[in-house]
Each structure stands twice: as C-alpha cells, then as structure tokens.
Backbone as CSV, one residue per row, in Angstrom:
resi,resn,N_x,N_y,N_z,CA_x,CA_y,CA_z,C_x,C_y,C_z
1,MET,-8.937,7.791,12.682,-7.805,8.081,13.260,-6.595,8.483,12.545
2,ILE,-5.799,8.799,13.258,-4.470,8.824,12.235,-3.130,8.998,13.178
3,LYS,-2.939,8.520,12.599,-1.346,7.933,12.640,0.625,8.017,12.275
4,PRO,1.088,8.276,12.763,2.144,9.122,12.257,3.314,7.680,11.203
5,LEU,3.311,7.826,10.372,4.825,7.402,10.346,5.784,6.830,10.405
6,THR,6.099,5.806,11.261,6.466,4.967,11.726,7.774,4.225,10.360
7,PRO,8.937,4.108,10.430,9.651,3.194,10.205,8.884,1.746,10.067
8,GLN,8.531,1.150,11.413,7.599,-0.021,11.384,6.001,0.034,10.535
9,PHE,5.269,1.592,10.796,4.274,1.282,10.165,4.769,1.248,7.922
10,ARG,5.809,2.154,7.953,5.615,2.752,6.404,5.722,0.311,6.802
11,SER,7.049,-0.168,6.541,7.082,-1.823,6.684,5.683,-2.997,6.217
12,ASP,5.381,-1.750,7.399,3.794,-3.104,6.948,2.991,-1.955,6.574
13,ILE,3.416,-1.017,5.803,2.061,-0.875,5.229,2.512,-1.512,2.775
14,LEU,4.025,-0.993,3.366,4.075,-1.704,1.815,3.854,-3.359,2.032
15,GLU,4.497,-4.061,2.687,4.438,-5.428,2.998,2.735,-6.062,2.194
16,SER,2.049,-4.596,2.914,0.259,-5.420,2.335,0.019,-4.809,0.711
17,LEU,0.859,-3.658,0.268,0.650,-3.436,-1.325,1.721,-4.698,-1.854
18,ASN,2.869,-5.190,-1.104,3.248,-6.158,-1.602,2.590,-7.693,-1.897
19,LYS,1.818,-7.829,-0.800,0.962,-8.623,-1.372,-0.373,-9.196,-1.959
20,GLN,-0.470,-7.618,-1.891,-1.761,-7.770,-3.248,-0.949,-7.673,-4.798
21,LEU,-0.388,-6.631,-4.998,1.064,-7.509,-6.252,0.757,-8.431,-6.985
22,GLU,1.057,-9.434,-4.940,1.529,-10.973,-6.414,0.005,-11.794,-5.920
23,GLU,-0.915,-10.768,-5.491,-2.147,-11.192,-5.489,-2.552,-10.926,-8.090
24,LEU,-2.765,-10.033,-7.736,-2.804,-8.977,-8.922,-1.618,-9.972,-10.090
25,ASN,-0.332,-10.390,-9.912,0.145,-11.363,-10.899,-0.311,-12.320,-11.537
26,SER,-0.859,-13.317,-10.106,-1.659,-14.913,-10.325,-3.134,-14.215,-11.232
27,CYS,-2.922,-12.932,-11.746,-4.525,-12.175,-12.593,-4.001,-12.423,-14.161
28,GLU,-4.920,-12.935,-15.297,-5.149,-11.936,-16.172,-4.186,-10.660,-16.155
29,ASN,-3.417,-10.777,-17.123,-3.418,-9.019,-17.357,-3.433,-8.068,-18.357
30,ASN,-4.992,-7.843,-17.874,-5.872,-7.139,-18.715,-5.820,-5.970,-18.154
31,SER,-6.788,-4.666,-19.135,-6.250,-3.641,-18.103,-6.741,-2.524,-17.002
32,TYR,-7.605,-3.174,-16.300,-7.868,-3.273,-15.797,-6.952,-3.868,-14.016
33,VAL,-6.544,-4.956,-14.007,-5.283,-5.416,-13.354,-3.614,-4.902,-13.733
34,VAL,-3.236,-3.958,-14.970,-2.151,-3.290,-14.966,-2.908,-1.803,-14.743
35,LEU,-3.831,-1.076,-14.411,-3.842,-0.432,-13.961,-4.267,-0.168,-12.629
36,GLN,-4.725,-1.341,-11.566,-4.355,-1.513,-10.532,-2.582,-1.435,-9.771
37,LYS,-1.982,-2.315,-10.650,-0.598,-2.477,-10.638,0.399,-0.605,-10.528
38,ASN,-0.050,-0.780,-11.462,0.562,0.878,-11.626,0.193,2.586,-10.375
39,ALA,-1.202,1.488,-10.298,-1.948,2.274,-8.768,-0.836,1.918,-7.212
40,ILE,-0.672,0.749,-7.484,0.156,0.367,-6.190,1.383,0.977,-5.958
41,ASN,2.362,0.225,-7.542,3.804,0.506,-7.521,3.784,2.667,-7.169
42,LYS,2.903,2.909,-8.181,2.964,4.880,-7.448,2.719,5.147,-5.952
43,PHE,2.264,3.927,-4.993,1.320,4.329,-4.202,2.876,4.146,-3.358
44,LYS,3.405,2.801,-3.651,4.937,2.655,-2.976,5.708,3.651,-2.449
45,LYS,6.345,4.107,-4.313,6.654,5.381,-3.817,6.452,5.881,-3.308
46,LEU,4.970,6.293,-3.293,4.995,8.033,-2.290,5.187,7.188,-0.684
47,ILE,4.917,6.590,-0.751,4.623,5.805,1.218,6.773,6.109,1.576
48,LYS,7.372,5.571,0.835,9.201,5.136,0.633,9.236,6.770,0.352
49,SER,8.578,7.215,-0.239,9.017,8.738,0.151,8.674,10.223,1.485
50,LEU,7.550,9.566,1.784,6.901,10.531,3.286,7.822,10.378,4.689
51,PRO,8.218,11.557,4.704,9.154,11.389,5.532,8.434,10.687,6.764
52,ASP,9.932,10.230,8.114,8.881,9.808,9.387,7.714,10.405,10.115
53,GLY,6.855,9.847,10.734,6.653,11.403,11.249,4.518,11.925,10.706
54,TYR,5.319,11.575,9.314,3.711,11.799,8.869,3.523,12.010,8.909
55,PRO,2.252,12.289,9.835,0.199,11.579,9.615,-0.690,11.167,8.466
56,ILE,-1.125,9.377,9.002,-1.525,8.920,7.117,-3.021,8.404,8.836
57,PRO,-3.541,8.744,7.584,-5.328,8.595,8.252,-5.713,6.712,7.888
58,VAL,-5.937,6.709,9.303,-6.234,4.835,9.435,-7.403,5.084,9.112
59,GLU,-7.628,3.334,9.157,-9.068,3.406,9.659,-9.664,1.289,9.495
60,ARG,-9.768,1.485,11.098,-9.940,-0.021,11.625,-10.718,-0.853,10.495
61,ARG,-10.542,-1.302,9.541,-11.503,-2.485,9.626,-11.725,-3.947,9.855
62,ASN,-13.099,-4.432,9.993,-14.010,-5.437,11.309,-14.111,-6.464,9.681
63,GLY,-13.203,-7.633,10.344,-13.241,-8.852,10.227,-11.903,-9.333,9.202
64,ARG,-11.150,-8.436,9.254,-9.515,-8.406,9.049,-8.871,-8.510,10.036
C-alpha cells in the first residue's frame, strides 16, 4: 500500500522514531546501539525533508 506523506502522517512517523530513540537511550551505548541511533536520526532528517504528498510505502503489522 502507498500513502501520501501528509503533515499528520509525518508527525506519526517522527513520533514513532522518537519512541525508538527513547528505548535505545535506556540501553548500554555499544556499537550496535550507536549505529541504530545514527540510522534513526538520518531517517528522521529524510522524513522531515520530503515534500507533502510524497508517496510512502507502508504495510500493516499484525498485533500492533
């Protein structure tokens, strides 16, 4: 399924990424955790830079 990037959808994505960062901040800062934090921060920059209406592929997860 493809959804257009709306301000609300962008906000939902960024909120989800921030929650992941919060969880990682409670972990020991080993190389794996640092790598994940860097990747999430880069992804946040990407999502913030995309124009409204940009097509984003999404898939529904079961159990969430």
